[in-house]
NULODREN-485363 format. One record per residue (C-alpha): residue in one letter; x, y, z; residue number from 0. Coordinates in Angstrom, 1 decimal. Each point is the difference from the previous one (the first is absolute). Layout:
REM residues N
res->A; px->X; py->Y; pz->Z; n->NUM
...
END
This chain:
REM residues 340
res->M; px->107.0; py->17.3; pz->-102.8; n->0
res->F; px->-3.5; py->-0.4; pz->-1.4; n->1
res->G; px->-1.0; py->2.1; pz->-3.1; n->2
res->N; px->-3.3; py->0.8; pz->1.7; n->3
res->V; px->-2.8; py->-1.5; pz->2.0; n->4
res->Y; px->-3.5; py->-0.5; pz->-1.3; n->5
res->G; px->-3.2; py->-1.0; pz->1.8; n->6
res->L; px->-2.5; py->-1.8; pz->-2.4; n->7
res->D; px->-3.7; py->-0.4; pz->0.6; n->8
res->L; px->-1.2; py->-1.9; pz->-3.0; n->9
res->G; px->-3.8; py->0.2; pz->-0.2; n->10
res->T; px->-2.3; py->-1.5; pz->-2.6; n->11
res->Y; px->-0.7; py->3.4; pz->-1.7; n->12
res->E; px->2.6; py->2.3; pz->1.5; n->13
res->I; px->3.7; py->-0.2; pz->0.9; n->14
res->K; px->1.3; py->2.2; pz->2.8; n->15
res->V; px->3.7; py->0.6; pz->0.4; n->16
res->Y; px->2.1; py->1.7; pz->2.7; n->17
res->D; px->3.3; py->1.3; pz->-1.3; n->18
res->K; px->2.4; py->0.6; pz->2.9; n->19
res->K; px->2.5; py->2.1; pz->-1.9; n->20
res->K; px->-2.7; py->2.5; pz->-1.1; n->21
res->N; px->-2.0; py->-0.6; pz->3.2; n->22
res->S; px->-3.1; py->-0.1; pz->-2.0; n->23
res->I; px->-3.0; py->-2.3; pz->-0.5; n->24
res->W; px->-1.6; py->-0.3; pz->-3.4; n->25
res->K; px->-2.6; py->-2.2; pz->-1.6; n->26
res->E; px->-0.9; py->-1.2; pz->-3.5; n->27
res->K; px->-2.7; py->-2.3; pz->-1.4; n->28
res->N; px->1.0; py->-3.7; pz->-0.2; n->29
res->A; px->-1.1; py->-0.3; pz->-3.6; n->30
res->I; px->1.7; py->-0.8; pz->-3.3; n->31
res->A; px->-1.2; py->0.5; pz->-3.6; n->32
res->I; px->0.8; py->-2.8; pz->-2.5; n->33
res->T; px->-0.5; py->0.3; pz->-3.8; n->34
res->N; px->-0.9; py->-3.0; pz->-2.1; n->35
res->K; px->0.4; py->-2.3; pz->3.1; n->36
res->K; px->3.9; py->0.2; pz->-0.1; n->37
res->E; px->1.4; py->3.5; pz->-0.1; n->38
res->F; px->0.2; py->2.3; pz->3.0; n->39
res->F; px->-1.6; py->3.4; pz->-0.8; n->40
res->S; px->0.0; py->1.9; pz->3.3; n->41
res->V; px->0.0; py->-0.5; pz->3.8; n->42
res->G; px->-1.3; py->1.6; pz->3.2; n->43
res->D; px->-2.3; py->3.0; pz->-0.1; n->44
res->D; px->0.4; py->0.3; pz->-3.8; n->45
res->A; px->-1.3; py->-3.6; pz->-0.5; n->46
res->Y; px->-2.9; py->0.4; pz->2.5; n->47
res->A; px->-1.1; py->3.2; pz->-1.7; n->48
res->M; px->-0.9; py->-2.3; pz->-3.0; n->49
res->F; px->-2.1; py->-2.4; pz->2.2; n->50
res->E; px->-3.5; py->-0.5; pz->-1.5; n->51
res->K; px->1.0; py->2.4; pz->-2.8; n->52
res->A; px->2.7; py->-1.9; pz->-1.9; n->53
res->P; px->-0.5; py->-1.3; pz->-3.6; n->54
res->Q; px->-0.4; py->-3.8; pz->-0.5; n->55
res->N; px->3.7; py->-0.6; pz->-0.8; n->56
res->I; px->1.1; py->1.5; pz->3.4; n->57
res->E; px->-0.7; py->-2.0; pz->3.1; n->58
res->I; px->0.3; py->1.5; pz->3.5; n->59
res->Q; px->1.4; py->-2.6; pz->2.5; n->60
res->F; px->0.4; py->0.1; pz->3.7; n->61
res->P; px->3.0; py->-2.3; pz->0.9; n->62
res->M; px->-1.3; py->-0.5; pz->3.6; n->63
res->K; px->-3.1; py->-2.0; pz->0.7; n->64
res->E; px->-1.6; py->-0.2; pz->3.5; n->65
res->G; px->3.1; py->1.2; pz->1.8; n->66
res->V; px->2.6; py->-2.3; pz->-1.7; n->67
res->I; px->2.0; py->0.2; pz->-3.2; n->68
res->S; px->-1.9; py->-1.7; pz->-2.9; n->69
res->H; px->2.2; py->1.1; pz->-3.0; n->70
res->F; px->3.5; py->-0.1; pz->1.3; n->71
res->Y; px->2.0; py->1.3; pz->-3.0; n->72
res->N; px->-2.6; py->2.7; pz->-0.7; n->73
res->M; px->0.3; py->1.1; pz->3.6; n->74
res->Q; px->3.7; py->0.0; pz->-0.2; n->75
res->Y; px->0.0; py->2.1; pz->-3.1; n->76
res->L; px->-2.5; py->2.4; pz->1.5; n->77
res->L; px->1.9; py->0.5; pz->3.3; n->78
res->Q; px->3.4; py->0.5; pz->-1.8; n->79
res->N; px->-1.6; py->2.7; pz->-2.3; n->80
res->L; px->-1.7; py->1.8; pz->2.9; n->81
res->L; px->3.2; py->0.1; pz->2.0; n->82
res->K; px->1.9; py->1.5; pz->-3.0; n->83
res->K; px->-2.5; py->2.8; pz->-0.3; n->84
res->E; px->1.4; py->3.3; pz->1.1; n->85
res->Q; px->3.2; py->-1.7; pz->1.0; n->86
res->H; px->-1.6; py->-1.9; pz->3.0; n->87
res->F; px->1.9; py->-3.1; pz->-0.9; n->88
res->V; px->3.5; py->-0.6; pz->1.5; n->89
res->R; px->1.8; py->-3.4; pz->-0.5; n->90
res->G; px->1.5; py->-1.8; pz->2.9; n->91
res->S; px->-2.7; py->1.2; pz->2.4; n->92
res->K; px->-1.8; py->-1.6; pz->3.0; n->93
res->Y; px->-3.7; py->-0.8; pz->-0.2; n->94
res->I; px->-2.6; py->-0.5; pz->2.7; n->95
res->I; px->-3.2; py->-1.6; pz->-1.3; n->96
res->A; px->-3.4; py->-0.2; pz->1.8; n->97
res->V; px->-1.7; py->-3.3; pz->-0.8; n->98
res->P; px->-3.3; py->-1.5; pz->1.0; n->99
res->T; px->0.2; py->-2.4; pz->3.0; n->100
res->D; px->-2.6; py->-2.5; pz->-0.9; n->101
res->V; px->1.5; py->-1.2; pz->-3.3; n->102
res->T; px->2.2; py->-3.0; pz->-0.8; n->103
res->E; px->3.8; py->0.2; pz->0.4; n->104
res->V; px->0.3; py->-0.5; pz->-3.8; n->105
res->E; px->-2.1; py->3.1; pz->-0.6; n->106
res->K; px->2.1; py->1.9; pz->2.5; n->107
res->R; px->3.1; py->-1.2; pz->-1.7; n->108
res->A; px->-1.3; py->1.5; pz->-3.2; n->109
res->F; px->0.2; py->3.5; pz->1.5; n->110
res->Y; px->3.6; py->-0.7; pz->1.0; n->111
res->D; px->1.0; py->-1.4; pz->-3.5; n->112
res->L; px->-1.7; py->3.0; pz->-1.7; n->113
res->V; px->2.8; py->2.3; pz->1.2; n->114
res->V; px->2.9; py->-2.5; pz->0.4; n->115
res->H; px->-0.3; py->-1.2; pz->-3.6; n->116
res->S; px->-0.5; py->3.4; pz->-1.6; n->117
res->N; px->2.3; py->2.5; pz->-1.6; n->118
res->A; px->0.0; py->1.8; pz->3.4; n->119
res->K; px->2.9; py->-2.3; pz->1.2; n->120
res->A; px->-1.2; py->0.5; pz->3.5; n->121
res->K; px->2.6; py->-0.1; pz->2.8; n->122
res->E; px->-2.6; py->-1.4; pz->2.5; n->123
res->V; px->-3.7; py->-0.8; pz->0.0; n->124
res->R; px->-2.0; py->-0.3; pz->3.3; n->125
res->I; px->-3.6; py->-0.8; pz->0.6; n->126
res->V; px->-2.5; py->1.2; pz->2.6; n->127
res->E; px->-3.6; py->-1.0; pz->0.5; n->128
res->R; px->-2.4; py->2.8; pz->-1.2; n->129
res->G; px->-2.0; py->-0.1; pz->3.3; n->130
res->I; px->3.2; py->0.9; pz->1.9; n->131
res->A; px->0.9; py->2.8; pz->-2.5; n->132
res->D; px->-3.5; py->1.4; pz->0.3; n->133
res->A; px->0.1; py->0.0; pz->3.8; n->134
res->I; px->3.4; py->1.8; pz->0.0; n->135
res->G; px->-1.4; py->2.4; pz->-2.6; n->136
res->F; px->-2.7; py->0.9; pz->2.6; n->137
res->G; px->2.8; py->0.9; pz->2.4; n->138
res->L; px->-0.8; py->-2.8; pz->2.4; n->139
res->D; px->2.7; py->-1.5; pz->2.2; n->140
res->V; px->-0.7; py->-3.5; pz->-1.4; n->141
res->K; px->2.9; py->-1.7; pz->1.8; n->142
res->N; px->-1.4; py->0.9; pz->3.5; n->143
res->L; px->-3.8; py->-0.1; pz->-0.6; n->144
res->P; px->-1.8; py->-3.3; pz->1.1; n->145
res->G; px->-2.8; py->0.4; pz->-2.5; n->146
res->V; px->-0.4; py->1.8; pz->-3.4; n->147
res->L; px->-2.6; py->-0.7; pz->-2.7; n->148
res->V; px->0.7; py->1.5; pz->-3.4; n->149
res->V; px->-2.3; py->-0.2; pz->-3.0; n->150
res->N; px->1.4; py->0.9; pz->-3.4; n->151
res->F; px->-2.8; py->0.5; pz->-2.6; n->152
res->G; px->1.8; py->-0.3; pz->-3.4; n->153
res->A; px->-1.1; py->-0.2; pz->-3.6; n->154
res->E; px->-0.7; py->-3.7; pz->-0.2; n->155
res->T; px->0.7; py->-1.2; pz->3.6; n->156
res->T; px->-0.7; py->0.8; pz->3.6; n->157
res->E; px->2.7; py->-1.0; pz->2.4; n->158
res->I; px->-0.9; py->-0.4; pz->3.7; n->159
res->T; px->3.0; py->-0.3; pz->2.3; n->160
res->I; px->0.2; py->-0.4; pz->3.7; n->161
res->L; px->3.4; py->0.8; pz->1.6; n->162
res->S; px->1.4; py->-0.4; pz->3.5; n->163
res->Y; px->3.5; py->1.2; pz->1.0; n->164
res->G; px->1.1; py->0.4; pz->-3.6; n->165
res->G; px->-1.1; py->-3.5; pz->-1.1; n->166
res->V; px->-2.9; py->-1.1; pz->-2.1; n->167
res->V; px->-2.6; py->-1.9; pz->2.1; n->168
res->L; px->-2.7; py->-0.6; pz->-2.6; n->169
res->N; px->-0.4; py->1.2; pz->-3.6; n->170
res->K; px->-2.7; py->-0.4; pz->-2.7; n->171
res->L; px->0.2; py->1.1; pz->-3.6; n->172
res->L; px->-3.5; py->0.5; pz->-1.6; n->173
res->K; px->-0.4; py->0.2; pz->-3.7; n->174
res->I; px->-2.2; py->3.1; pz->0.4; n->175
res->G; px->1.2; py->3.5; pz->-0.9; n->176
res->S; px->-1.1; py->3.2; pz->-1.6; n->177
res->S; px->-0.3; py->-1.7; pz->-3.4; n->178
res->T; px->-2.5; py->-2.5; pz->1.6; n->179
res->F; px->-2.2; py->2.9; pz->1.2; n->180
res->D; px->0.3; py->1.6; pz->-3.5; n->181
res->Q; px->-1.1; py->-3.2; pz->-1.7; n->182
res->A; px->-2.9; py->-0.3; pz->2.5; n->183
res->I; px->-1.1; py->3.6; pz->-1.0; n->184
res->K; px->0.3; py->-0.8; pz->-3.7; n->185
res->N; px->-2.2; py->-3.1; pz->0.4; n->186
res->T; px->-2.6; py->1.7; pz->2.1; n->187
res->V; px->-0.3; py->3.0; pz->-2.4; n->188
res->R; px->-0.3; py->-2.4; pz->-2.9; n->189
res->Y; px->-2.7; py->-2.0; pz->1.7; n->190
res->Q; px->-2.0; py->3.0; pz->1.4; n->191
res->H; px->0.3; py->2.4; pz->-3.0; n->192
res->E; px->0.9; py->-2.2; pz->-3.0; n->193
res->F; px->3.0; py->2.3; pz->-0.3; n->194
res->L; px->3.6; py->-1.1; pz->-0.5; n->195
res->I; px->2.8; py->2.0; pz->1.6; n->196
res->G; px->3.8; py->-0.6; pz->0.1; n->197
res->H; px->2.4; py->-0.5; pz->2.8; n->198
res->L; px->1.0; py->3.7; pz->0.2; n->199
res->S; px->-3.7; py->1.1; pz->0.2; n->200
res->A; px->-0.7; py->-2.5; pz->2.8; n->201
res->E; px->3.1; py->1.3; pz->1.8; n->202
res->E; px->-1.3; py->3.6; pz->-0.3; n->203
res->L; px->-3.4; py->-1.1; pz->1.5; n->204
res->R; px->1.7; py->-1.7; pz->2.9; n->205
res->K; px->2.2; py->3.0; pz->0.8; n->206
res->E; px->-2.8; py->2.4; pz->-0.4; n->207
res->Y; px->-2.6; py->-1.7; pz->2.2; n->208
res->G; px->2.0; py->-2.1; pz->2.6; n->209
res->V; px->-2.0; py->-2.0; pz->2.5; n->210
res->S; px->-1.5; py->2.7; pz->2.3; n->211
res->P; px->-3.8; py->0.2; pz->-0.4; n->212
res->E; px->-0.1; py->3.4; pz->1.8; n->213
res->D; px->2.0; py->1.9; pz->-2.5; n->214
res->V; px->-2.3; py->2.0; pz->-2.3; n->215
res->T; px->1.3; py->-0.3; pz->-3.6; n->216
res->E; px->-1.8; py->0.6; pz->-3.2; n->217
res->D; px->-0.1; py->-2.9; pz->-2.4; n->218
res->F; px->3.2; py->-0.3; pz->-1.9; n->219
res->K; px->0.0; py->-0.3; pz->-3.8; n->220
res->V; px->2.3; py->-2.4; pz->-1.8; n->221
res->A; px->0.5; py->-1.0; pz->-3.6; n->222
res->G; px->-0.9; py->-3.5; pz->-1.3; n->223
res->R; px->-2.1; py->-1.9; pz->-2.6; n->224
res->N; px->-3.7; py->-0.6; pz->0.1; n->225
res->L; px->-0.4; py->-3.7; pz->-0.4; n->226
res->I; px->-3.4; py->0.3; pz->-1.5; n->227
res->T; px->0.7; py->2.7; pz->-2.7; n->228
res->R; px->3.7; py->-0.9; pz->-0.2; n->229
res->I; px->0.7; py->3.8; pz->-0.1; n->230
res->P; px->2.7; py->1.7; pz->2.2; n->231
res->E; px->-1.5; py->2.4; pz->2.4; n->232
res->Q; px->0.4; py->1.5; pz->3.5; n->233
res->K; px->-2.3; py->-1.0; pz->2.9; n->234
res->H; px->-0.5; py->1.1; pz->3.6; n->235
res->I; px->0.7; py->-2.9; pz->2.4; n->236
res->A; px->-1.6; py->0.2; pz->3.5; n->237
res->K; px->2.1; py->-0.2; pz->3.1; n->238
res->E; px->-2.1; py->-2.8; pz->1.5; n->239
res->I; px->0.7; py->-2.3; pz->-3.0; n->240
res->V; px->3.8; py->0.5; pz->0.3; n->241
res->Q; px->0.1; py->-0.4; pz->3.8; n->242
res->E; px->-2.2; py->-3.2; pz->-0.1; n->243
res->A; px->2.4; py->-1.5; pz->-2.5; n->244
res->M; px->3.0; py->0.6; pz->2.3; n->245
res->R; px->-1.7; py->-1.3; pz->3.1; n->246
res->E; px->0.4; py->-3.8; pz->-0.6; n->247
res->P; px->3.8; py->-0.1; pz->-0.7; n->248
res->L; px->0.6; py->2.5; pz->2.9; n->249
res->Q; px->-2.0; py->-2.3; pz->2.4; n->250
res->I; px->2.2; py->-2.9; pz->-1.0; n->251
res->C; px->3.1; py->2.0; pz->0.9; n->252
res->L; px->-1.5; py->1.0; pz->3.4; n->253
res->H; px->-1.1; py->-3.6; pz->0.7; n->254
res->E; px->3.6; py->-1.2; pz->-0.6; n->255
res->I; px->1.4; py->2.7; pz->2.3; n->256
res->L; px->-2.3; py->-1.2; pz->2.8; n->257
res->S; px->0.8; py->-3.6; pz->-0.8; n->258
res->L; px->3.7; py->0.6; pz->0.3; n->259
res->L; px->-0.5; py->1.9; pz->3.3; n->260
res->E; px->-1.9; py->-3.0; pz->1.4; n->261
res->R; px->3.1; py->-2.2; pz->-0.6; n->262
res->T; px->2.3; py->2.6; pz->1.6; n->263
res->P; px->1.6; py->-0.7; pz->3.5; n->264
res->P; px->-2.1; py->1.8; pz->2.7; n->265
res->E; px->2.7; py->2.5; pz->1.1; n->266
res->V; px->0.8; py->1.0; pz->-3.6; n->267
res->Q; px->-3.8; py->0.3; pz->-0.8; n->268
res->R; px->-0.5; py->2.2; pz->3.1; n->269
res->M; px->2.7; py->2.4; pz->-1.2; n->270
res->I; px->-1.5; py->0.2; pz->-3.5; n->271
res->T; px->-3.5; py->0.6; pz->1.3; n->272
res->K; px->1.4; py->2.8; pz->2.2; n->273
res->N; px->2.2; py->1.7; pz->-2.5; n->274
res->G; px->-2.0; py->-0.7; pz->-3.2; n->275
res->I; px->0.7; py->-1.1; pz->-3.6; n->276
res->Y; px->2.4; py->1.8; pz->-2.3; n->277
res->V; px->-1.1; py->0.2; pz->-3.6; n->278
res->S; px->2.2; py->0.7; pz->-3.0; n->279
res->G; px->0.0; py->-0.5; pz->-3.8; n->280
res->G; px->-1.5; py->2.2; pz->-2.7; n->281
res->F; px->-3.6; py->-1.3; pz->0.6; n->282
res->A; px->0.2; py->1.5; pz->3.5; n->283
res->N; px->-0.6; py->3.4; pz->-1.5; n->284
res->L; px->-3.6; py->-1.0; pz->-0.6; n->285
res->K; px->-2.4; py->2.5; pz->1.4; n->286
res->G; px->-1.6; py->-1.2; pz->3.3; n->287
res->L; px->2.0; py->-3.1; pz->0.3; n->288
res->K; px->1.3; py->0.8; pz->3.5; n->289
res->E; px->-3.5; py->0.6; pz->1.4; n->290
res->Y; px->-1.5; py->-3.0; pz->-1.8; n->291
res->M; px->2.7; py->-2.4; pz->1.4; n->292
res->E; px->-0.4; py->1.4; pz->3.5; n->293
res->D; px->-3.7; py->-0.4; pz->-0.1; n->294
res->K; px->0.2; py->-3.6; pz->-1.2; n->295
res->L; px->3.0; py->-1.2; pz->2.0; n->296
res->E; px->-0.5; py->2.1; pz->3.2; n->297
res->I; px->3.8; py->0.6; pz->0.1; n->298
res->P; px->1.8; py->3.3; pz->-0.5; n->299
res->V; px->1.4; py->0.3; pz->-3.6; n->300
res->H; px->3.0; py->2.2; pz->-1.0; n->301
res->I; px->0.5; py->0.9; pz->-3.6; n->302
res->A; px->3.5; py->1.0; pz->-1.1; n->303
res->K; px->0.4; py->3.6; pz->-1.1; n->304
res->Q; px->1.2; py->-1.2; pz->-3.4; n->305
res->P; px->-1.1; py->-3.6; pz->0.0; n->306
res->E; px->1.3; py->-0.9; pz->-3.4; n->307
res->F; px->3.5; py->1.0; pz->1.1; n->308
res->C; px->-0.1; py->-1.7; pz->3.5; n->309
res->A; px->2.0; py->-3.1; pz->-0.9; n->310
res->V; px->2.7; py->1.9; pz->-2.0; n->311
res->T; px->0.3; py->2.5; pz->2.9; n->312
res->G; px->0.6; py->-3.0; pz->2.2; n->313
res->L; px->2.8; py->-1.1; pz->-2.4; n->314
res->K; px->1.5; py->3.5; pz->0.3; n->315
res->N; px->0.0; py->-0.2; pz->3.8; n->316
res->I; px->1.5; py->-3.5; pz->-0.2; n->317
res->I; px->2.8; py->1.2; pz->-2.3; n->318
res->E; px->0.8; py->2.9; pz->2.3; n->319
res->S; px->0.2; py->-2.2; pz->3.2; n->320
res->K; px->2.6; py->-2.6; pz->0.7; n->321
res->D; px->-2.3; py->-1.5; pz->2.7; n->322
res->L; px->-3.0; py->-0.3; pz->-2.4; n->323
res->M; px->2.2; py->-1.4; pz->-2.7; n->324
res->K; px->0.4; py->-3.1; pz->2.1; n->325
res->M; px->-3.7; py->-0.8; pz->-0.7; n->326
res->T; px->0.9; py->-0.6; pz->-3.7; n->327
res->Y; px->1.6; py->-3.1; pz->-1.4; n->328
res->S; px->1.8; py->-1.4; pz->-3.0; n->329
res->M; px->-1.4; py->-3.0; pz->-1.8; n->330
res->L; px->3.5; py->-1.3; pz->-0.4; n->331
res->D; px->0.4; py->-0.4; pz->3.7; n->332
res->E; px->-0.4; py->-3.7; pz->1.0; n->333
res->N; px->-1.7; py->1.0; pz->3.2; n->334
res->Y; px->-3.1; py->1.1; pz->-1.9; n->335
res->R; px->-3.1; py->-1.9; pz->-0.9; n->336
res->W; px->0.3; py->-0.7; pz->-3.7; n->337
res->M; px->3.4; py->-1.7; pz->0.5; n->338
res->R; px->-1.4; py->-2.5; pz->2.5; n->339
END
């Protein structure tokens, strides 16, 4: 008998975990603080709280990069410590991991090895494509629908997935996410105002203004450094500047959605055009995103109620259903791709 069953959605900046025994979903920042480039200082939310504030001898690292594991052992240490928090961690458990579709089999294997070769001593590890987990998290009957388009706006990636009868028809992983928009805001504010702001201030501006030009909002004030006087100060940043900065990366995402739709088989495309696009991921909380996408794509858009939890909710539903569990696979099975 398994010790427990966990569903893991490992994002670039956040980890979401479903714990079957406690029937709960929790999240924590995917960050780790390292002192003097060699000693682990803190992990998760505690480490992220030091981001852009830590002294020079403490470096804040994010072990995931653009949807895949970039620092394997740091990620392993981080995950083990997070699972141990508040007695979440139970050895000999089963793990279901949501992974990006449009990555190499070696990169997918890293997600598998992350748990298999850890102190978790996992009884079983199974994989499912994140696009499938997202669709199930929406409550869609993915095994019987001839056409579903899911867009997951993450921190460093946007994953576009087209499904038909439970299988992936087409998939595209863009290296554009909320951090891309934040960097664009930082660059534009620096160019327009000779004013340097940090990642967290850019994130505040993005969340405050969104992309809807109709919303009446007073100019938001953020802290930064005047590049002319070199003095820290606070400055009001206009909504138009922020929204203009976000427009280019967002247009790239929408262009790729349309491009993928053009390559989609006609019957699948017809179903998607009729039922609309399903949007998940933390960036989907952006004000006015639904209306903006519908205006540009001329297709109905559905935003998940809690978009950042959509994939892990899908993992929860998979774990609770023997039928949906058949959509997962073990990377040890010789029938699956990486073994071929």
